[in-house]
N, C-alpha and C positions, 0 to 999 in steps of 0.2 A: 484828930482821926479825920479831920475834913484839907489837911495835906496829903490824906494817902487817894483823894478822890482825882477830880479831874483833871490835875495838873499831870498825876505821874500813869496817866492814861497815853493808852497809844491812840491819837488823833486820825479819827477815820471820816471826815469831814474833807478831804481834800488828796491830791494827789501825794503829798507829803507822809499818807497813813503808811507809804512802802519808803523807806529812806535806802535806793540802793546806790550805793559808789557808782562813780562814771566809767571803771570796767565792765561793770555788768551790763552798762549800754552796750552792746556790742549788735553789730551790723548782723542780716541773715544771707545775704546775699552780697553781689558785683558786679563790675561790669569785665570783670575779667574772660576775652574770647577763647575760651577754655571746656573741655568736654570729658575733660581726665576725673577717675572718683578717686575720693580721700574715704579712709576708714570705712567702719560698718554702716552706721548713723549718718555718715550725709555726702552727698554729690554733688559736682562741679555742673553746668550747663551754659548754654551760651546765652550772651545778655543782649544779644542783637537789638531788641526792641524796645534800649535805650541810646537815647545819644551822646555822645562825649559831654562833658560838662566844658562848659566855658572859662577858659583862664583868667584868675581872677584881675593880673594886666587889661585882660580884653575888656573885660568889666568895667573898671573902672575911668578907660580913655572912653568908652562911649558915654560912659556918665558924664564926662567932662562936655561933653558934646549940649548937656542941656543944665547950663548952669542955674539955671531958675527951681530945678530938684534939690528940695534940701528933707526928702525922707529916707526910710531906711530902705535897705534893698535886702529882702527877702532869701537868704540860703540856698532856696529852692530855685530862684531869679539865673542859677549856674545854669538851668536846664531850660531854659527858654529859647526859642529862637533871637535873631537877632533882632528880628522885625517885634516880635511881641515886648523884649526891652525899651527898643525905641517911644513904641504907644507907649508903658510905664512909663519911664522918664520923661515923654512927653506931656503925658495926665496930671504929672504932678505925684502918681502911683496910685489913682482912682482906676485905672485900666488894668485889667490883669488877664494874662492869657487865660481861655479855659482849660487848656491842659497846658503842662508843662514836663512833658516826655512828646516822644514824637506821637503822629496823630493816631496811630494804632494801638496805642495804651495810654486808655485814657486816665487821670488819675484827680485830686484832689490834694488839699494840703499838706493832710498828713499822711497821704502817699507818696508826695512829692518827698516831703522830712526825709520818709523810708529810705525811699529810691536813692535821696542824697547819701545818707548814709551807708547806704548798700558798696556806694560808688567810690565813699571816700575811705570807706575801711578796709577798702578791698578784698574782701569774703565772699566767695562762691557758690554759696553751701546752701542748699535744696533740705528742707525739715524733711525727715524719711518717717515722721509722724502722719505730715500730709501727704505725704507724697505717697504712701501707703491706702492713703483713702481713698486719694485721686485712682487709684489702680482699680481700689476695691467698686467703685462708682463706674469705670470701666468694661469690668470684666464680670461682673454679676449683676443677675436680674432683679434680684431684693436686697435692697441696701441693710436689712437686718439682719441679714443669711451671712455665718460663721463657719461653713465647712470644714476647720480645723481644729474647729470644738468638738467635745463626743457627743453635745444635743441643745439646739437651743431651745428655749422654753417663754412662751409669749407671757407676759404680764396681764395677769385677768382685771378686768373690769368690777370693783362691787361696791354694789349698793349703800354701804354702810362700814366704817372704820371696824377693825376687828380689837378689842382690846390689847391683846398680846400683838406686837408687830413682829411677825417672821420673816415673811418675805414680800418684798415688794408688790403692789395694786396700785391701779390707776383708782383714784374718788371722785364718784359726778357728784359737780355742786348741785343744790333745789337751785340754784340762780344764779344769774353769772356776777361775780364778783368786782367791783369798783375797780379792779388790777386791771382790765380787761381792755380800758380806757387809754392804758399806759405804755402804746405802742413806739416806736422810734421816732416819731415823729411828735409826740407829746415831749416825751423827755426831751427833745430837741428844742421847742419850743420855748417850757419852760424853766429847764434846769441845763442847760445844752453851755453853760459858763463854767461848769463845773470842772477839776483839773482831774484828774486819773493815769494812771498807767496803763498802758498796751502791751499785752507779754506775745511772744512767739508759742510759749509754752505754759501754760496754768492749770492748778495752779502753782505757785513758785517755791522748789524743792530745795532744801541743804546743799544736794548734791548737783545742783546745776550749776553750781562754780566749777566744776569741773569738767563739763559738757560743752560740746565743741558749739564752736558760737553761734548758730543757727539757733540753736534752744536755750541760748542766753539772751537772744535780742528782746528790747525795751524798750519804747518810747512813752513819752511824757506827752500830752497835751488836753483837749477842754474834749469833754466829752461830748459838744456840738461836732468839732472835727471828725470824730470816731463815726459817727451818725453819718457825715456825710461820706467818709471811706466804706462803709458797707451797703449805703446804695450806689456806689462806685462797683464793689463787686458784685452784688445784684445785677447790677447793668451787663455788668460783662464778659463775666466770670461766672453765674451763676451753676454752671456745673460742671466748676471744679476741672478742669482742665489740665493736664501735667503740663502740658507745655507752657501755658499761663503761669508755673507758679513763680516764674523770677517776676515775672512783669508784675505781677498780685499777688505780698507775700501775704500772710493770710496772721492778725493780729487778734486779741481775744478783749476785749474790756470783761473784764469777772470779777465778779464778790464787789461792784460799787453798792456803796454806802450815803446813795443819793438823801437815809432819812434823818440821817445824823445833822444834816446840814439845812442844802438849799429847801430841799422836800419834806424840812420836819414839820411845817402845818400839814400838809397833805398826811403824813402817818399819824398825826394825833387825832385828827379828824374819822380816818377809815382802819389804822391796824385792826382792831375786833376784825373788820368785815372781809379781813382778808385768810383769816387762820379759817382753814375747813373744816363743817360745821362735824362733831362727835369726836373728832382725832383729840387722844388723852396727850397734853399737851401743858405739862406745869412750869413750864422757862418762864411764863411771865409769873408768877409764883414766887419762885426763888430769886429772883431777879432784885423782886420788891424787897426780899431779907437783904441779900447783898446790897442793897442802895440804900438800906434802912442802915446795914451795920458802916456804910461809906459814908453816910450823910448826902446823898445824890439824887440827881434827877431817875428816878426809875423808870419811867417811860422812856427818857432820854439813851439810858442806857440799852433798854428793851430793845430800841429801832437800831440798835447796832446787829443785830441778828436779822434782820431782813434786808436782802441782797440783793441785786440787781445784777444777771449776768446779759451779757450783747456779744453779739456774732452776725458776721458775714456768714453766706455759706462754704461751708469747710472747714469755723472755726473749732478749734479742739480744745477740751476738758479732757484733759491725761488722766490714765487709767488708777485712780487712787481712793483710799480710804478715809471718811472725814475725821477728822480732830478729835480727840477726848468722847469717845463712845457717840458720837451724836445720834438720832434719829434726823432724818433730813425730810422735809417735802420741797415738788419743783410745779411751778404753775405758771402753764404754759400763758404766754402774752400775744405772742405774732411768732408766726413762723412754724416750721417744723421741728424737731431735734430731735434726732437718734441716742437712745440708751442703751446701755449695756452692762450689764450688773452682775458680780460674783460673788457668790456665798462665801459664809467664814471657813463651810468648807472644803471649800476649792481652794480657799487661802492655806487651809489646816494640811491640804494632801501637797503643797507645794507647786500647784499651779500657777500660781502667778508671779511666781520668785522675787518676792518683796523687796524693796530696797527701804531703808529708815533711816531718817535725818533726826536732826532738831530746827528746835525754831529758827527763824533766818528774822534775824535783830530789824527791826523796825516793819516787817509784812507782814499785814493783819491777815492775807488771803495764803499763808505758806501750808502746807501739809506735812506730816512727821511720816507719812507710809505713801508710797506709790509705787508702779511696776513697769519694766522697759518690756513687758511683753508687746510687741506689735501683732492685737486682737484680731485682724484680718489678715495678715500673711505671714505667723508666726515663725522663727527657725526653727528649725528641726534638731538643729547640732547644738541650742544653745539653752532654747526651750520646751525641751520635750513634753513635759507634763502637761503641758497647755491643754497640750489633744485629750486629758481628762475633766476637762474643765465643763461645765452646763452652765453658761450664760442666759439669763433671765435679759428678751428683747424689748425694748418699744418705742416706738414713732410716737414721740409727745406733738399734741395740736392743740392749737389755742382751744382754752376752754378746761384742758384736762391738765388735774394734780395727780404727780405721780411721786406718792412715799417709798422712802426707802430706808428702812429698820437699821439699826446700828451695825457694824463690822461689816457691813456691805460693800463691796468694794464696787465703784463706776466709774465709766469712761462715757462722753457724749461728745455732739459732734452736731453746728447746726446744718441743716439740711437747705437751708434758705436763711434772710435776713429774720433772725431771729431774739426776741427779748422773755426774759424767763425770769419769774421771780422766787425767793427760794429763802429756806428758814432750817435752819438748824434748829433741833428744839430735845429735849430730856424730858422724861415721865418716867413715874418708879421701878421701872424696869432698868433706867439706864443711870440714874441718879447720882450717884456715885461717882459720875467723870467732870458734873458740871461745874464744879468747881474749881478742877484742873482749868475749863474753859473759862472761867471766869478770872485766875491765876495771869491767863496770858495774856490778859489786855490790861497788865501794868505794864510800865518800861522800867523796869528793874533798875538800866543803866542811870537812871536820874533820880534814882532812890537813893538815897544817905544810911549809912547800916542800920540806923535808930529805926527808920520808919521802915528796913525792911521788916525789919524782926517784927512793928509791930501791926503790917499788914500779914507776916506769915498767923501770927497769935489772932487777928481779926477772921481771916480767911477759913482756920481752925474751928472757929466759931462757926461760922455760916456751913462748915461739912455737920457741924454736929446738929443743928437744926434741922440742914433739909433729911438727914437721915433719920430724923424722926418724926419726919411727916408724914400725913399719910393723906389719901383723896379723900376724907369725910366731909372736908371744909373746902372743898375747889371754890378757887374764882370763877363765877361765869362771865 
């Protein structure tokens, strides 16, 4: 039974949590001086904000003028000015330029790598999803307004969570959570060495493999690099201007799981404090059942269900439904984030034009159902039924906790540098699906047939235990 434990679980402790083939690591934009448009979802733009890269031969010749230099040359050095390169070589690699593009286009290590890839891959596409949000900000006075929908419903704030979760609501805390201290500065200082993937479109979906290159852009790096990138966006393009969308492509740090690895001691000390008071959540109880059957550390496994999403202004989480029937709560730690949610009834009426897919091998944050609808400017030809939808909307602010019931679809976008702690959870209402969630944590490709059979028997045992459970002796 022990062989079915950690060895065959997907690892969530680093960027290895998602094993993307190199072909998926496609760039979003390139340096083509073109203004032509291609396809429905992608557009090309003038890339005059970036300078032409230095040829490799020229770079090598310049390096030879500094024979004492024995270090490595970073990829982004191709975009440095000659004077900056001379300073770098002459200082033995100690002095780097503050910017690696033209002075009008501020940058950082992660953004420089993205720009380099955009140039190398020769792609000149701009995300239709982000472009639509830029247009929305420009043309509408209220960020939560969706004129194309039948009605926009404001999410109510409640004093106590209801027993049965039917519609989204904001839940007030009696006292601030410890998590309110976990801003970008905190994460950068204490956990900046963690690795993760940063994507132009999150969460990942099986159908992205055939999407245009802009929607497949994925870059790997440390979280410290990402926090620096967020700082650049907040300083230079906080209002998400369309004319800056190429110089500052948007990537999200989505569903990061630091509590599995570097922040595990933090989780051990404070996980109870993270839970909104009064919200019925049996996840802890059923994780203990799972961990007992598979002889695992239950608290380590529970930590996988607490995730952090970080984004600069304009960082988007696509319209999707959470896997395996989970409820989910979102606690805003830093910045503001717009949430737009759609009911199961909207889905049943066909308003969202649901796309479904399977699991994305190796990815912990994939979704099995998402929507292609542009919620701000929907196509009347391709998505006419969206006009019947009645979205629920809210701008989440620091200290707010949003609860989204099972079956509700949601889109969100950071309005400024944003940190959000979120947790999928199950209770008596949606208990039938939590065993499916447990199953998805196993890497079936690494398990021999006999272990797969044993895992199936164990999971069936867990299903039966959960089905027989009630709330008479809930863990406090």
